[in-house]
C-alpha positions as CSV (number, residue, x, y, z in Angstrom):
1,X,78.3,104.7,89.9
2,X,79.5,101.3,88.7
3,X,77.0,98.7,87.6
4,X,79.4,96.2,89.0
5,X,78.0,96.9,92.5
6,X,75.1,95.0,93.8
7,X,71.8,94.9,91.9
8,X,68.4,94.1,93.4
9,X,66.1,92.6,90.7
10,X,62.4,92.7,91.7
11,X,59.9,90.5,89.8
12,X,62.7,88.1,88.8
13,X,60.4,85.2,87.9
14,X,58.2,87.1,85.3
15,X,58.4,87.2,81.5
16,X,60.9,90.0,81.6
17,X,62.4,89.2,84.9
18,X,63.7,85.8,83.8
19,X,65.6,87.4,80.9
20,X,66.9,90.2,83.2
21,X,68.3,87.5,85.4
22,X,70.3,86.1,82.4
23,X,71.4,89.6,81.3
24,X,72.6,90.4,84.8
25,X,74.3,87.0,85.4
26,X,77.8,88.4,85.3
27,X,77.3,90.7,88.3
28,X,76.3,90.5,91.9
29,X,72.5,90.3,91.7
30,X,69.9,89.6,94.3
31,X,66.9,88.2,92.4
32,X,63.6,88.3,94.3
33,X,60.1,87.1,93.2
34,X,56.7,88.0,94.6
35,X,57.0,85.3,97.2
36,X,60.3,86.8,98.4
37,X,59.3,90.4,98.6
38,X,56.0,92.2,98.9
39,X,56.5,95.4,97.1
40,X,53.5,96.9,98.8
41,X,55.3,96.7,102.1
42,X,57.5,99.9,102.3
43,X,59.5,98.7,105.3
44,X,60.3,95.3,103.7
45,X,61.3,97.0,100.4
46,X,63.6,99.5,102.1
47,X,65.2,96.7,104.1
48,X,65.6,94.5,101.0
49,X,67.3,97.3,99.1
50,X,69.9,98.0,101.7
51,X,73.4,97.4,100.3
52,X,72.4,97.6,96.7
53,X,73.6,100.2,94.2
54,X,70.9,99.5,91.6
55,X,67.3,98.4,91.8
56,X,65.5,97.0,88.7
57,X,61.7,96.8,89.1
58,X,60.1,94.3,86.8
59,X,57.3,93.4,89.1
60,X,53.8,94.4,88.0
61,X,50.1,93.6,88.1
62,X,49.6,92.9,84.4
63,X,46.1,91.4,84.3
64,X,44.8,94.3,82.2
65,X,41.1,93.2,82.1
66,X,40.9,92.2,85.8
67,X,42.3,95.6,86.8
68,X,39.1,97.2,85.5
69,X,37.1,95.5,88.3
70,X,40.0,95.5,90.9
71,X,41.9,98.7,90.4
72,X,43.0,98.9,94.1
73,X,44.9,95.6,93.7
74,X,46.6,96.9,90.6
75,X,47.3,100.2,92.2
76,X,49.0,98.6,95.2
77,X,51.6,96.8,93.0
78,X,52.0,99.2,90.1
79,X,51.8,102.5,91.9
80,X,52.5,101.9,95.6
81,X,55.1,99.3,94.8
82,X,56.9,101.7,92.5
83,X,56.7,104.4,95.1
84,X,58.2,102.1,97.8
85,X,61.1,101.2,95.5
86,X,61.7,104.8,94.7
87,X,61.7,105.6,98.5
88,X,64.3,102.7,98.9
89,X,66.4,104.0,96.1
90,X,66.4,107.5,97.5
91,X,67.1,106.2,101.0
92,X,70.1,104.1,100.0
93,X,71.5,106.2,97.2
94,X,70.7,103.6,94.6
95,X,69.7,103.9,90.9
96,X,66.2,102.7,90.0
97,X,64.9,101.2,86.8
98,X,61.1,101.3,86.7
99,X,59.6,99.2,83.9
100,X,56.4,100.8,82.6
101,X,54.1,100.5,79.6
102,X,52.6,102.1,76.5
103,X,49.2,102.0,78.4
104,X,50.1,105.3,80.0
105,X,49.0,106.8,76.6
106,X,45.5,106.9,75.1
107,X,46.5,105.5,71.7
108,X,44.9,108.3,69.7
109,X,48.1,109.5,68.2
110,X,49.0,108.9,64.6
111,X,52.8,109.4,65.1
112,X,55.2,107.7,67.5
113,X,54.8,109.0,71.1
114,X,57.9,110.9,72.3
115,X,59.2,110.2,75.7
116,X,57.8,113.6,77.0
117,X,54.3,113.1,75.6
118,X,51.6,113.8,78.3
119,X,50.3,110.7,80.0
120,X,46.6,110.0,79.3
121,X,45.7,106.4,80.3
122,X,42.3,105.1,79.3
123,X,42.3,101.9,81.4
124,X,42.7,101.0,85.1
125,X,45.9,99.2,84.4
126,X,47.2,102.3,82.5
127,X,46.2,104.6,85.3
128,X,48.1,102.5,87.9
129,X,51.2,102.4,85.8
130,X,51.1,106.1,85.1
131,X,50.8,106.7,88.9
132,X,53.8,104.5,89.4
133,X,55.8,106.6,87.0
134,X,54.7,109.8,88.7
135,X,55.8,108.5,92.1
136,X,59.2,107.6,90.7
137,X,59.7,111.0,89.1
138,X,58.6,112.8,92.4
139,X,60.7,110.8,94.8
140,X,63.9,109.8,92.8
141,X,64.0,112.1,89.7
142,X,67.8,112.3,89.5
143,X,68.5,108.6,89.9
144,X,65.7,106.8,88.1
145,X,65.1,105.4,84.6
146,X,61.5,104.9,83.5
147,X,61.6,102.3,80.7
148,X,58.3,101.9,78.9
149,X,57.8,98.8,76.9
150,X,54.9,97.2,74.9
151,X,53.8,94.0,73.1
152,X,56.4,92.0,75.1
153,X,57.0,88.4,74.2
154,X,59.6,85.7,75.0
155,X,60.3,82.3,76.3
156,X,58.9,82.8,79.8
157,X,55.3,83.1,80.8
158,X,52.1,83.6,78.6
159,X,52.4,86.1,75.8
160,X,50.9,86.7,72.3
161,X,53.6,85.0,70.2
162,X,53.4,81.8,72.2
163,X,49.6,81.9,72.1
164,X,49.7,82.1,68.3
165,X,51.9,79.0,68.1
166,X,49.6,77.2,70.5
167,X,46.6,78.1,68.3
168,X,48.5,76.9,65.3
169,X,48.7,73.5,66.9
170,X,45.0,73.3,67.7
171,X,43.2,75.3,64.9
172,X,43.2,75.4,61.1
173,X,42.4,79.1,60.9
174,X,41.6,82.0,63.3
175,X,41.3,85.7,63.2
176,X,43.5,88.4,64.8
177,X,42.8,92.2,65.1
178,X,44.3,94.4,62.4
179,X,43.4,97.8,63.8
180,X,45.8,98.1,66.7
181,X,49.4,99.3,65.9
182,X,52.4,98.7,68.0
183,X,56.0,97.3,68.3
184,X,56.5,93.6,69.2
185,X,59.4,93.5,71.6
186,X,61.5,90.5,72.5
187,X,62.0,90.4,76.3
188,X,65.7,89.4,75.8
189,X,66.3,92.5,73.7
190,X,64.7,94.7,76.4
191,X,66.7,93.1,79.2
192,X,69.9,93.7,77.3
193,X,68.9,97.3,76.6
194,X,68.2,97.9,80.3
195,X,71.7,96.6,81.2
196,X,73.3,98.7,78.4
197,X,71.4,101.8,79.8
198,X,72.9,101.1,83.3
199,X,76.4,100.3,81.9
200,X,76.5,103.6,80.0
201,X,75.5,105.5,83.2
202,X,73.0,107.3,80.9
203,X,71.1,110.4,82.1
204,X,68.1,109.8,84.3
205,X,64.7,110.0,82.6
206,X,62.2,108.2,80.4
207,X,63.3,105.7,77.7
208,X,61.1,103.8,75.4
209,X,62.1,100.1,75.5
210,X,60.3,98.9,72.4
211,X,61.6,97.4,69.1
212,X,62.0,99.7,66.1
213,X,59.5,99.5,63.3
214,X,55.7,98.9,63.8
215,X,53.0,96.5,62.8
216,X,49.5,95.3,63.8
217,X,48.6,92.3,65.9
218,X,47.6,90.6,62.7
219,X,50.9,91.4,61.1
220,X,52.7,90.2,64.2
221,X,50.7,87.0,64.2
222,X,51.5,86.2,60.6
223,X,55.2,86.9,61.2
224,X,55.3,84.5,64.1
225,X,53.9,81.7,62.0
226,X,56.1,82.5,59.0
227,X,59.2,82.7,61.1
228,X,58.3,79.3,62.6
229,X,57.9,77.7,59.2
230,X,54.1,77.7,59.4
231,X,51.6,79.0,56.9
232,X,50.7,82.7,57.8
233,X,47.6,82.6,55.6
234,X,45.9,80.5,58.2
235,X,45.3,83.8,60.0
236,X,42.7,86.3,58.8
237,X,42.3,90.0,59.8
238,X,39.4,91.4,61.9
239,X,38.6,94.5,63.9
240,X,38.8,95.1,67.7
241,X,35.0,95.4,67.8
242,X,34.8,91.6,67.1
243,X,36.8,91.0,70.3
244,X,35.2,93.2,73.1
245,X,37.3,93.2,76.3
246,X,36.7,94.8,79.7
247,X,39.7,97.1,79.4
248,X,40.1,99.4,76.4
249,X,43.3,98.9,74.4
250,X,45.3,101.8,72.9
251,X,44.8,101.7,69.2
252,X,48.2,103.1,68.5
253,X,51.1,102.1,70.8
254,X,54.1,103.1,68.7
255,X,56.7,104.8,70.8
256,X,59.6,107.1,69.8
257,X,63.2,106.3,70.7
258,X,64.9,109.7,70.7
259,X,66.2,109.4,74.3
260,X,68.4,106.4,73.4
261,X,70.1,108.5,70.7
262,X,70.5,111.4,73.0
263,X,72.2,109.1,75.5
264,X,74.6,107.8,72.8
265,X,72.9,104.4,72.7
266,X,71.3,102.6,69.9
267,X,67.5,101.9,70.1
268,X,66.3,98.3,70.2
269,X,66.6,96.7,66.7
270,X,63.7,96.2,64.3
271,X,61.0,93.9,65.5
272,X,61.1,91.5,62.5
273,X,64.9,91.0,62.9
274,X,64.4,90.3,66.6
275,X,61.5,87.9,66.0
276,X,63.7,85.9,63.6
277,X,66.5,85.8,66.2
278,X,64.0,84.7,68.9
279,X,62.8,81.8,66.8
280,X,66.4,80.7,66.0
281,X,67.3,80.9,69.7
282,X,64.3,78.7,70.5
283,X,62.6,81.3,72.6
284,X,59.2,80.3,71.4
285,X,59.8,76.6,70.8
286,X,58.3,75.6,74.1
287,X,54.9,77.0,73.2
288,X,54.7,74.8,70.1
289,X,55.9,71.8,72.0
290,X,53.4,72.2,74.7
291,X,50.5,72.7,72.3
292,X,51.1,69.5,70.3
């Protein structure tokens, strides 16, 4: 199926959605935000998907801590929304890209999670995203891509990298946790990878859409400052116990990338190379400007 057909992009105004709009700009794309389409309304979703060959779902309830006290709201978007889009894809013969998360794992591993590792979420947010994956696999197994990402940052919306630059404009020093490991991923790189996946007509299945390499939040924070020409020694390391949150975080969120190689595609580049490119591209400049 050609990717030059019509694409429905759901969640088009979010952190990833804005970069997906740019990555899909040279094809016939219908971009819808939350105000345009309620993904929890099956009839509305099926109607919106009519006439489209590809559906990309970047819509999500991402308020991780709030989900602990309002899991039904997160489930409606992350699980039932994914279900409804899978139903629409099956009904119209469209391909579906379901964007998911490292939170479907418990973070107790010491080696990168392969794509077929058992799901074992430890938070409400993780449970709802895992349920969304399961609906997609049950309803549209032969025409869907589940793309898990993690530690996403970019030019649009709140994210860790922009927060670090805002803190740099208001504080002399601050602490960042150094006992959680993951893969900082530039949203533009992920958007390009999703389009490449579709253009290659890759096999359906699970793909891990994270940068190569790994670091900690502390390491990422220092790299953000250094890449922006600021002193990284202003940041000191600390442990997660010093920052208690309602939702537990996976301590180890490093994901393996074997599926890309199997599909004949290159995994996303190293996180440090991507961060340097993001800074050069001005993807984080707005945060510093707003904070001053």
